[in-house]
C-alpha positions in Angstrom: 0.2 0.0 0.0 1.3 3.5 -1.0 1.9 6.1 1.6 0.1 9.0 1.7 1.6 12.1 0.5 0.8 15.1 3.3 1.9 18.6 3.6 3.6 18.4 0.6 4.0 20.5 -2.5 5.7 19.1 -6.1 6.7 21.3 -9.0 8.5 19.8 -12.0 9.9 21.4 -14.5 12.4 21.0 -17.6 15.8 22.2 -16.4 16.4 25.0 -19.3 13.0 26.3 -18.5 13.4 26.3 -14.5 16.4 28.3 -15.7 14.7 30.8 -17.9 12.7 31.7 -15.4 15.2 31.8 -12.4 17.5 33.9 -14.7 14.5 36.4 -15.7 13.5 37.2 -12.0 17.1 36.9 -10.4 17.5 40.4 -11.4 14.7 41.4 -8.8 16.0 39.1 -6.0 18.0 40.8 -3.3 21.7 39.1 -2.6 22.1 41.2 0.6 19.0 42.3 2.6 18.3 42.7 6.2 15.3 40.2 5.2 16.5 36.7 4.4 13.1 35.6 2.4 13.9 38.3 -0.3 17.2 36.2 -1.3 14.6 33.0 -1.8 12.5 33.2 -5.0 8.6 32.1 -4.6 7.1 28.9 -6.4 3.3 28.7 -7.0 1.4 27.1 -8.8 -2.5 27.2 -9.7 -4.8 25.9 -12.9 -2.9 28.4 -15.3 0.5 26.7 -14.3 3.6 27.4 -12.1 4.5 31.0 -11.6 8.1 32.1 -10.4 8.6 35.4 -8.6 11.6 37.2 -7.5 11.7 40.8 -5.8 13.5 42.6 -3.9 11.0 45.1 -2.7 11.6 47.7 -5.6 10.9 45.3 -8.2 9.0 42.3 -8.8 9.1 40.5 -12.0 7.5 37.0 -12.3 7.3 34.6 -15.2 4.3 32.1 -15.9 5.2 28.7 -17.1 2.0 26.7 -18.3 1.5 23.2 -18.0 2.8 20.5 -20.0 4.7 17.2 -20.6 7.5 18.2 -18.7 5.9 21.1 -16.4 3.5 19.6 -13.9 2.4 20.3 -10.5 0.8 18.4 -7.2 0.1 19.2 -3.8 -1.5 17.7 -0.6 -2.6 19.0 2.9 -2.3 17.6 6.1 -5.1 15.1 5.2 -4.0 14.3 1.8 -6.0 15.9 0.1 -4.9 17.2 -3.6 -5.2 20.5 -3.1 -5.6 23.5 -6.7 -2.8 25.5 -5.7 0.6 25.7 -3.2 3.3 27.6 -3.0 6.8 27.7 -1.4 10.3 29.7 -1.5 14.0 28.2 -1.5 16.9 30.6 -1.9 17.3 31.7 -5.8 21.2 31.5 -6.0 22.0 27.9 -4.5 19.0 26.7 -6.6 20.1 28.4 -9.8 23.9 27.3 -9.7 22.8 23.4 -8.8 21.0 23.4 -12.2 23.6 25.3 -14.0 25.6 22.2 -13.3 22.9 19.9 -15.6 21.7 19.6 -19.3 18.7 21.6 -20.3 17.1 18.6 -21.3 16.5 17.3 -18.3 13.5 17.7 -15.8 13.8 19.1 -12.6 11.7 17.7 -9.9 11.4 20.2 -6.0 9.8 18.9 -3.7 9.0 20.8 -0.2 7.4 19.9 3.0 5.5 22.7 4.3 5.6 21.3 7.6 9.2 21.5 8.2 10.0 24.0 5.5 12.6 21.5 3.7 13.0 21.2 -0.2 14.8 18.8 -2.1 15.9 18.6 -5.5 16.2 16.1 -7.8 16.8 15.6 -11.8 15.9 13.2 -14.1 18.4 10.5 -14.8 21.0 11.6 -12.0 21.8 9.7 -9.0 22.4 12.9 -6.9 19.5 14.7 -4.5 20.1 17.9 -3.1 18.3 19.5 0.4 17.9 23.2 0.6 15.6 25.3 2.8 12.6 26.8 2.3 10.8 30.0 4.5 6.9 30.3 4.5 5.4 31.3 1.4 2.7 33.3 3.1 5.7 35.5 4.0 6.9 36.3 0.9 6.2 39.9 0.2 4.6 40.9 -2.9 4.0 44.6 -4.7 0.6 45.3 -4.8 -0.9 46.7 -8.2 -4.2 47.7 -8.7 -5.8 50.7 -9.7 -4.9 51.2 -12.9 -4.9 54.5 -13.9 -3.6 54.5 -17.6 -1.8 52.1 -20.0 -0.2 52.0 -23.3 0.6 49.3 -25.7 4.2 49.4 -27.8 6.0 47.0 -29.0 9.5 45.9 -27.1 11.7 47.1 -29.6 9.8 50.3 -29.6 10.2 50.5 -25.8 14.2 50.1 -25.9 14.7 52.4 -28.5 12.6 55.1 -27.0 14.5 54.9 -23.7 17.7 53.7 -24.1 19.2 56.9 -26.0 18.4 59.2 -23.0 19.6 56.7 -20.4 23.0 58.3 -20.1 21.7 61.7 -19.0 20.4 59.9 -15.7 21.5 61.7 -12.5 23.5 58.8 -9.9 22.8 59.3 -6.8 22.1 63.1 -6.6 20.5 65.1 -3.4 17.5 65.8 -5.9 16.3 61.6 -5.3 13.9 63.0 -8.3 16.4 63.0 -10.9 17.9 59.8 -10.2 15.4 58.3 -12.8 13.6 58.5 -16.3 10.2 60.7 -16.6 7.9 58.5 -18.7 4.9 60.8 -20.0 2.1 59.4 -21.5 0.4 62.4 -23.8 -2.4 60.8 -25.8 -0.8 58.2 -28.1 2.5 59.5 -27.2 5.1 58.2 -24.7 8.1 60.0 -24.0 11.3 59.5 -22.0 13.0 62.0 -20.5 16.4 62.5 -18.1 18.6 65.0 -16.7 21.4 65.2 -14.5 21.0 69.1 -14.5 24.1 69.6 -16.5 22.3 67.9 -19.7 18.9 66.9 -20.7 17.6 63.9 -23.1 14.4 63.6 -24.8 12.7 61.1 -27.0 9.2 60.4 -28.2 7.7 57.6 -29.5 4.0 57.3 -30.9 2.5 53.9 -28.9 0.3 51.5 -30.6 -2.6 52.0 -28.0 -3.5 54.4 -25.2 -6.3 54.4 -22.5 -6.7 56.8 -19.8 -5.5 60.2 -18.8 -1.9 61.6 -19.5 0.7 60.7 -17.1 4.0 61.2 -15.4 6.2 58.4 -14.0 9.8 58.7 -12.8 11.4 54.8 -13.0 14.2 54.6 -10.8 17.4 53.8 -12.0 17.7 50.5 -10.9 14.4 49.6 -12.1 15.2 51.2 -15.3 18.1 48.7 -16.0 15.9 45.6 -14.9 13.2 46.6 -17.2 15.8 46.7 -20.1 16.7 43.5 -19.4 13.3 42.2 -19.2 12.2 43.6 -22.8 15.7 41.9 -23.8 14.2 38.7 -22.9 11.1 38.9 -25.1 11.3 38.9 -28.6 11.9 42.9 -30.4 7.7 42.4 -31.9 6.4 41.4 -28.8 3.8 43.7 -27.2 4.4 45.4 -24.3 1.1 46.5 -22.0 2.8 49.3 -19.9 0.2 50.2 -17.1 0.6 52.9 -14.1 -1.0 53.5 -10.9 0.0 56.4 -8.4 2.9 54.5 -7.0 3.8 52.0 -9.9 4.0 50.7 -13.1 4.4 47.4 -15.0 4.9 45.8 -18.1 3.0 42.9 -19.2 4.1 40.6 -21.8 2.4 36.8 -22.5 3.6 34.8 -19.2 5.9 37.7 -17.7 5.5 40.7 -15.6 7.5 43.4 -14.3 6.3 45.6 -11.6 8.3 48.4 -10.1 7.6 51.5 -7.8 8.0 54.8 -8.6 9.7 57.8 -7.6 7.6 59.9 -5.5 8.5 63.3 -6.4 7.9 65.8 -9.2 10.3 65.8 -12.0 11.0 69.7 -13.6 9.7 70.9 -16.2 11.9 70.0 -19.2 10.4 72.2 -21.8 11.5 75.2 -20.3 15.0 73.8 -20.5 14.9 73.4 -23.7 16.3 76.4 -25.6 14.2 78.5 -28.0 16.6 80.9 -29.5 19.3 79.0 -30.4 19.4 80.5 -34.5 23.3 79.6 -35.1 23.0 76.1 -36.7 26.0 74.3 -37.5 25.5 71.1 -39.3 28.4 68.8 -39.4 29.1 64.8 -40.5 28.5 62.7 -37.3 30.6 60.3 -37.7 33.8 62.8 -38.0 33.1 65.1 -34.8 32.7 61.8 -32.7 36.0 60.7 -34.0 37.1 64.2 -33.4 35.7 64.0 -30.1 36.6 60.5 -28.8 40.3 61.6 -29.7 40.2 64.6 -28.2 38.7 63.5 -24.7 42.2 61.3 -24.6 43.6 64.2 -23.2 40.8 66.2 -21.7 41.0 67.6 -18.3 40.5 64.1 -16.0 38.2 66.0 -13.4 36.1 68.6 -15.5 36.4 66.9 -19.1 36.1 70.0 -20.8 36.4 71.1 -24.6 36.7 74.0 -26.6 34.8 74.5 -29.6 35.2 77.2 -31.7 33.4 78.6 -34.2 34.6 81.1 -37.3 32.6 83.9 -39.0 29.8 82.2 -41.4 31.9 82.0 -44.8 35.1 82.0 -43.5 36.1 78.9 -43.1 34.9 75.2 -44.1 36.2 74.0 -40.6 35.7 74.9 -36.9 38.3 73.9 -34.2 38.0 71.4 -31.1 40.5 72.2 -28.5 41.6 70.2 -24.9 44.2 70.6 -22.5 44.7 69.1 -19.3 46.8 70.1 -16.0 50.3 68.5 -17.5 50.3 70.7 -20.3 49.0 69.2 -23.0 46.9 69.7 -25.6 44.3 67.6 -28.5 43.3 70.3 -31.3 41.3 69.0 -33.8 39.8 70.4 -37.0 36.1 69.3 -38.0 34.4 69.9 -41.5 31.7 72.0 -41.5 28.8 71.0 -43.5 27.1 74.1 -43.5 26.5 76.9 -40.9 23.7 79.1 -40.2 22.8 82.4 -38.6 26.4 83.1 -37.1 27.5 86.9 -37.2 30.4 87.0 -34.6 33.4 83.4 -34.1 32.8 82.5 -30.6 34.3 80.1 -28.6 32.5 77.7 -26.3 33.5 75.0 -23.4 31.5 72.1 -23.3 31.6 68.7 -21.2 33.5 66.1 -24.2 31.8 63.1 -22.3 28.0 64.9 -22.9 29.1 65.3 -26.4 30.2 62.0 -27.3 27.3 60.4 -25.7 24.8 62.5 -27.6 26.4 61.9 -30.8 27.0 57.9 -30.0 23.0 57.8 -29.5 22.4 59.8 -32.5 22.0 57.5 -36.1 21.8 60.5 -38.7 24.8 60.7 -41.3 24.4 64.4 -40.5 23.9 66.3 -37.2 22.7 69.8 -36.0 24.5 71.7 -32.9 22.6 74.7 -32.5 23.7 77.5 -30.9 23.0 80.9 -28.8 25.8 82.2 -27.8 29.2 81.3 -25.3 27.0 81.4 -22.3 24.0 79.5 -23.6 23.1 75.8 -23.8 23.7 73.8 -26.7 20.9 71.5 -28.7 22.4 68.1 -30.3 19.7 66.5 -32.4 19.4 64.7 -36.0 15.9 64.4 -37.9 14.0 62.4 -35.3 12.5 63.1 -32.1 15.8 62.5 -30.0 17.2 65.7 -28.7 19.9 66.2 -26.3 20.8 69.4 -24.3 24.3 70.1 -22.8 24.5 73.0 -21.0 28.1 75.4 -21.3 30.9 75.1 -19.3 33.7 77.5 -18.3 37.4 76.7 -19.1 
């Protein structure tokens, strides 16, 4: 007579599938935290399939694996009755490191004794077995996501193309905490991404596939954004992603995968007021030539201040302009860059710019010819192409 199983949850899944799930949610699992349970991964199942969840209280990621020939789950109560759902936790990193040692076509079976909080792991075709710890699944924290205000539908590649070019302007550990992230603005069918560290600003706008709800502003934390990028890269580029906003959180949904993050609680600066509207001097230049010249000049730029002097000639006086960088060791780099066209110039002037900011702006643009718009040596410079992407770089004293 077979022994009746009690207080037991068992989940079987292909090693490759389980690895994919653990790798996806792993970027949200806290490696060091005062709450030990945050280093665990949460397994649960219901009629839809097996759900794997990881969180660090700032970001939460979930992956749903539907039942199949290699994916199954069972659970029993204290009386030995079969349950329709169940959940347990186990250390994420240890489980991941063990499974990496096996072929992905094997099947891993994880069994949890919910009375003693002990987890055992076995892999098909192997004589080895492993015993891991567990903590109460009911104590596992989750980010509450309800009362959705607005939502948009966009392709994964489109969301990456929107946000990636403006990432470089995000502040890092600034006392103005609301700058340590990226501002997402939903305005009708347009989604705008903006970031600034107070010395430069980047802005990009894209049209979404569909939008629903009132206009909304959301500040995505810097670390959450990087996790979001990994999430978007885990799906096919043409995958449709639903982006939803609540008062305090935002979430991304694709089939079987969920990303939830807290927002930064603060008011992002009015970026439209930062964009100069009187920059009448237009310099058109070959992007690759200017970028390469900047990279060479950056080698001898001051390591602390990273300044470069850009000297513009009078209109029609010369077909080149100069880039000059120096450092305290009396070293100097001087580059002459060809002018494609120069309009609105009356008197030559010299302006100081952070060369790293200029390189970043030129790297994110894709057009062969870029526009640099000036007003004078004391005003911000607009760097743009023909698309919606635009960078504003403040001048610096050299």
